[in-house]
BALOBA-1460 file (C-alpha; in Angstrom, 3 decimals):
// residues 146
<rec num="1" residu="x" x="-202.791" y="-210.584" z="137.855"/>
<rec num="2" residu="x" x="-206.444" y="-209.782" z="138.480"/>
<rec num="3" residu="x" x="-206.302" y="-206.861" z="136.066"/>
<rec num="4" residu="x" x="-204.274" y="-207.314" z="132.910"/>
<rec num="5" residu="x" x="-201.768" y="-204.456" z="132.568"/>
<rec num="6" residu="x" x="-202.251" y="-202.108" z="129.587"/>
<rec num="7" residu="x" x="-199.070" y="-203.407" z="127.945"/>
<rec num="8" residu="x" x="-200.508" y="-206.940" z="127.920"/>
<rec num="9" residu="x" x="-203.857" y="-205.703" z="126.622"/>
<rec num="10" residu="x" x="-202.105" y="-203.821" z="123.826"/>
<rec num="11" residu="x" x="-199.992" y="-206.862" z="122.920"/>
<rec num="12" residu="x" x="-203.076" y="-209.081" z="122.771"/>
<rec num="13" residu="x" x="-204.860" y="-206.524" z="120.601"/>
<rec num="14" residu="x" x="-201.848" y="-206.201" z="118.272"/>
<rec num="15" residu="x" x="-201.628" y="-209.954" z="117.715"/>
<rec num="16" residu="x" x="-205.415" y="-210.085" z="117.341"/>
<rec num="17" residu="x" x="-205.278" y="-207.410" z="114.620"/>
<rec num="18" residu="x" x="-202.426" y="-209.155" z="112.796"/>
<rec num="19" residu="x" x="-204.309" y="-212.457" z="112.995"/>
<rec num="20" residu="x" x="-207.382" y="-210.956" z="111.335"/>
<rec num="21" residu="x" x="-205.237" y="-210.211" z="108.267"/>
<rec num="22" residu="x" x="-203.180" y="-213.411" z="108.219"/>
<rec num="23" residu="x" x="-201.917" y="-214.140" z="104.724"/>
<rec num="24" residu="x" x="-202.822" y="-210.673" z="103.401"/>
<rec num="25" residu="x" x="-199.351" y="-209.180" z="103.739"/>
<rec num="26" residu="x" x="-197.756" y="-206.955" z="106.365"/>
<rec num="27" residu="x" x="-199.811" y="-204.402" z="108.342"/>
<rec num="28" residu="x" x="-198.346" y="-200.977" z="109.053"/>
<rec num="29" residu="x" x="-197.976" y="-199.929" z="112.680"/>
<rec num="30" residu="x" x="-200.257" y="-196.956" z="112.069"/>
<rec num="31" residu="x" x="-203.034" y="-199.264" z="110.802"/>
<rec num="32" residu="x" x="-202.727" y="-201.582" z="113.802"/>
<rec num="33" residu="x" x="-202.644" y="-198.641" z="116.212"/>
<rec num="34" residu="x" x="-205.727" y="-197.044" z="114.714"/>
<rec num="35" residu="x" x="-207.749" y="-200.259" z="114.447"/>
<rec num="36" residu="x" x="-207.045" y="-201.298" z="118.043"/>
<rec num="37" residu="x" x="-206.758" y="-197.878" z="119.759"/>
<rec num="38" residu="x" x="-203.142" y="-198.445" z="120.806"/>
<rec num="39" residu="x" x="-200.786" y="-195.484" z="121.248"/>
<rec num="40" residu="x" x="-198.081" y="-195.677" z="118.548"/>
<rec num="41" residu="x" x="-195.178" y="-195.198" z="120.971"/>
<rec num="42" residu="x" x="-196.276" y="-198.256" z="122.976"/>
<rec num="43" residu="x" x="-197.094" y="-200.328" z="119.920"/>
<rec num="44" residu="x" x="-193.614" y="-199.942" z="118.425"/>
<rec num="45" residu="x" x="-192.024" y="-201.279" z="121.612"/>
<rec num="46" residu="x" x="-194.582" y="-204.067" z="122.036"/>
<rec num="47" residu="x" x="-194.235" y="-205.292" z="118.441"/>
<rec num="48" residu="x" x="-190.463" y="-205.269" z="118.857"/>
<rec num="49" residu="x" x="-190.863" y="-207.521" z="121.888"/>
<rec num="50" residu="x" x="-193.372" y="-209.770" z="120.142"/>
<rec num="51" residu="x" x="-190.899" y="-210.378" z="117.309"/>
<rec num="52" residu="x" x="-188.855" y="-212.262" z="119.907"/>
<rec num="53" residu="x" x="-191.769" y="-214.626" z="120.512"/>
<rec num="54" residu="x" x="-191.571" y="-216.214" z="117.074"/>
<rec num="55" residu="x" x="-195.247" y="-215.375" z="116.392"/>
<rec num="56" residu="x" x="-194.647" y="-211.962" z="114.819"/>
<rec num="57" residu="x" x="-192.216" y="-210.787" z="112.172"/>
<rec num="58" residu="x" x="-191.728" y="-207.679" z="110.105"/>
<rec num="59" residu="x" x="-190.822" y="-206.653" z="106.596"/>
<rec num="60" residu="x" x="-188.992" y="-203.417" z="105.849"/>
<rec num="61" residu="x" x="-189.767" y="-200.970" z="103.093"/>
<rec num="62" residu="x" x="-192.708" y="-199.139" z="101.579"/>
<rec num="63" residu="x" x="-194.863" y="-202.271" z="101.475"/>
<rec num="64" residu="x" x="-193.519" y="-203.429" z="104.821"/>
<rec num="65" residu="x" x="-195.063" y="-203.782" z="108.222"/>
<rec num="66" residu="x" x="-195.763" y="-206.527" z="110.723"/>
<rec num="67" residu="x" x="-197.365" y="-209.894" z="110.157"/>
<rec num="68" residu="x" x="-198.233" y="-213.043" z="112.055"/>
<rec num="69" residu="x" x="-195.986" y="-216.039" z="111.291"/>
<rec num="70" residu="x" x="-198.314" y="-218.792" z="112.488"/>
<rec num="71" residu="x" x="-201.964" y="-219.702" z="112.716"/>
<rec num="72" residu="x" x="-204.133" y="-217.862" z="115.276"/>
<rec num="73" residu="x" x="-205.350" y="-221.333" z="116.285"/>
<rec num="74" residu="x" x="-201.862" y="-222.080" z="117.647"/>
<rec num="75" residu="x" x="-201.559" y="-219.045" z="119.933"/>
<rec num="76" residu="x" x="-203.408" y="-218.817" z="123.233"/>
<rec num="77" residu="x" x="-203.926" y="-215.738" z="125.361"/>
<rec num="78" residu="x" x="-202.004" y="-217.589" z="128.087"/>
<rec num="79" residu="x" x="-199.014" y="-218.082" z="125.754"/>
<rec num="80" residu="x" x="-198.855" y="-214.349" z="125.041"/>
<rec num="81" residu="x" x="-199.232" y="-213.292" z="128.669"/>
<rec num="82" residu="x" x="-196.553" y="-215.735" z="129.826"/>
<rec num="83" residu="x" x="-194.191" y="-214.517" z="127.114"/>
<rec num="84" residu="x" x="-194.722" y="-210.892" z="128.178"/>
<rec num="85" residu="x" x="-194.311" y="-211.670" z="131.885"/>
<rec num="86" residu="x" x="-191.033" y="-213.436" z="131.347"/>
<rec num="87" residu="x" x="-189.504" y="-215.987" z="133.709"/>
<rec num="88" residu="x" x="-188.859" y="-213.611" z="136.623"/>
<rec num="89" residu="x" x="-192.503" y="-212.525" z="136.987"/>
<rec num="90" residu="x" x="-193.750" y="-216.107" z="136.887"/>
<rec num="91" residu="x" x="-191.680" y="-216.921" z="139.965"/>
<rec num="92" residu="x" x="-193.011" y="-213.958" z="141.974"/>
<rec num="93" residu="x" x="-195.778" y="-214.399" z="144.496"/>
<rec num="94" residu="x" x="-198.952" y="-213.046" z="142.913"/>
<rec num="95" residu="x" x="-200.200" y="-211.995" z="146.361"/>
<rec num="96" residu="x" x="-197.279" y="-209.746" z="147.282"/>
<rec num="97" residu="x" x="-197.512" y="-206.074" z="146.421"/>
<rec num="98" residu="x" x="-194.011" y="-205.295" z="147.674"/>
<rec num="99" residu="x" x="-192.310" y="-206.768" z="144.534"/>
<rec num="100" residu="x" x="-189.143" y="-207.050" z="146.567"/>
<rec num="101" residu="x" x="-188.498" y="-209.059" z="149.660"/>
<rec num="102" residu="x" x="-191.730" y="-210.358" z="151.130"/>
<rec num="103" residu="x" x="-192.400" y="-208.684" z="154.483"/>
<rec num="104" residu="x" x="-194.192" y="-211.866" z="155.582"/>
<rec num="105" residu="x" x="-191.288" y="-214.123" z="154.671"/>
<rec num="106" residu="x" x="-193.515" y="-216.486" z="152.689"/>
<rec num="107" residu="x" x="-196.059" y="-216.821" z="155.515"/>
<rec num="108" residu="x" x="-198.791" y="-214.709" z="153.893"/>
<rec num="109" residu="x" x="-202.337" y="-215.892" z="154.574"/>
<rec num="110" residu="x" x="-203.498" y="-214.437" z="151.246"/>
<rec num="111" residu="x" x="-200.972" y="-216.145" z="148.985"/>
<rec num="112" residu="x" x="-202.867" y="-219.449" z="148.535"/>
<rec num="113" residu="x" x="-206.070" y="-217.617" z="147.594"/>
<rec num="114" residu="x" x="-204.352" y="-215.288" z="145.092"/>
<rec num="115" residu="x" x="-202.455" y="-218.211" z="143.582"/>
<rec num="116" residu="x" x="-205.785" y="-220.029" z="143.038"/>
<rec num="117" residu="x" x="-207.252" y="-216.923" z="141.398"/>
<rec num="118" residu="x" x="-204.206" y="-216.643" z="139.139"/>
<rec num="119" residu="x" x="-204.411" y="-220.338" z="138.215"/>
<rec num="120" residu="x" x="-208.141" y="-220.037" z="137.440"/>
<rec num="121" residu="x" x="-207.547" y="-217.029" z="135.183"/>
<rec num="122" residu="x" x="-204.732" y="-218.784" z="133.340"/>
<rec num="123" residu="x" x="-206.963" y="-221.810" z="132.813"/>
<rec num="124" residu="x" x="-209.318" y="-219.536" z="130.876"/>
<rec num="125" residu="x" x="-206.424" y="-217.769" z="129.113"/>
<rec num="126" residu="x" x="-204.922" y="-221.126" z="128.103"/>
<rec num="127" residu="x" x="-208.254" y="-222.323" z="126.696"/>
<rec num="128" residu="x" x="-208.705" y="-219.185" z="124.585"/>
<rec num="129" residu="x" x="-206.905" y="-218.941" z="121.260"/>
<rec num="130" residu="x" x="-206.561" y="-215.816" z="119.157"/>
<rec num="131" residu="x" x="-208.744" y="-217.607" z="116.598"/>
<rec num="132" residu="x" x="-211.466" y="-217.954" z="119.273"/>
<rec num="133" residu="x" x="-211.374" y="-214.183" z="119.806"/>
<rec num="134" residu="x" x="-211.650" y="-213.518" z="116.071"/>
<rec num="135" residu="x" x="-214.683" y="-215.814" z="115.874"/>
<rec num="136" residu="x" x="-216.205" y="-214.068" z="118.903"/>
<rec num="137" residu="x" x="-215.776" y="-210.663" z="117.256"/>
<rec num="138" residu="x" x="-217.315" y="-211.924" z="114.021"/>
<rec num="139" residu="x" x="-220.269" y="-213.387" z="115.917"/>
<rec num="140" residu="x" x="-220.815" y="-210.055" z="117.726"/>
<rec num="141" residu="x" x="-220.644" y="-208.107" z="114.448"/>
<rec num="142" residu="x" x="-223.082" y="-210.522" z="112.787"/>
<rec num="143" residu="x" x="-225.433" y="-210.184" z="115.769"/>
<rec num="144" residu="x" x="-225.362" y="-206.378" z="115.483"/>
<rec num="145" residu="x" x="-226.465" y="-206.597" z="111.828"/>
<rec num="146" residu="x" x="-229.712" y="-208.327" z="112.815"/>
């Protein structure tokens, strides 16, 4: 998982946007899409999936939209990525590009290295909360004002 797929990037950005407005009521999909440069057709699907995580919920109606159900301090990037990957992807060898039966029958010389890379990335992901990202953005905006 050296490069995070677009779907994962969009999901992280959607939760990030919802977290910035925690407690301020639901956010419309169009507002989230515009603020985070996410195509609407992808965002609708991603938010539907994220509702299954327990972190995101929605409210119907004119004043409806999506909202975060818990504190951004409680959600790590690693939590979100693992949720999106699902159990089947976690069991796959991160070194194998064949996604089916391994042509090396588990004897791949690269697998240990790629597994270390994956573990190192997830260490960083697991140490980074959505709240950390919000603080980072605020610090960057404050720095730009100087």
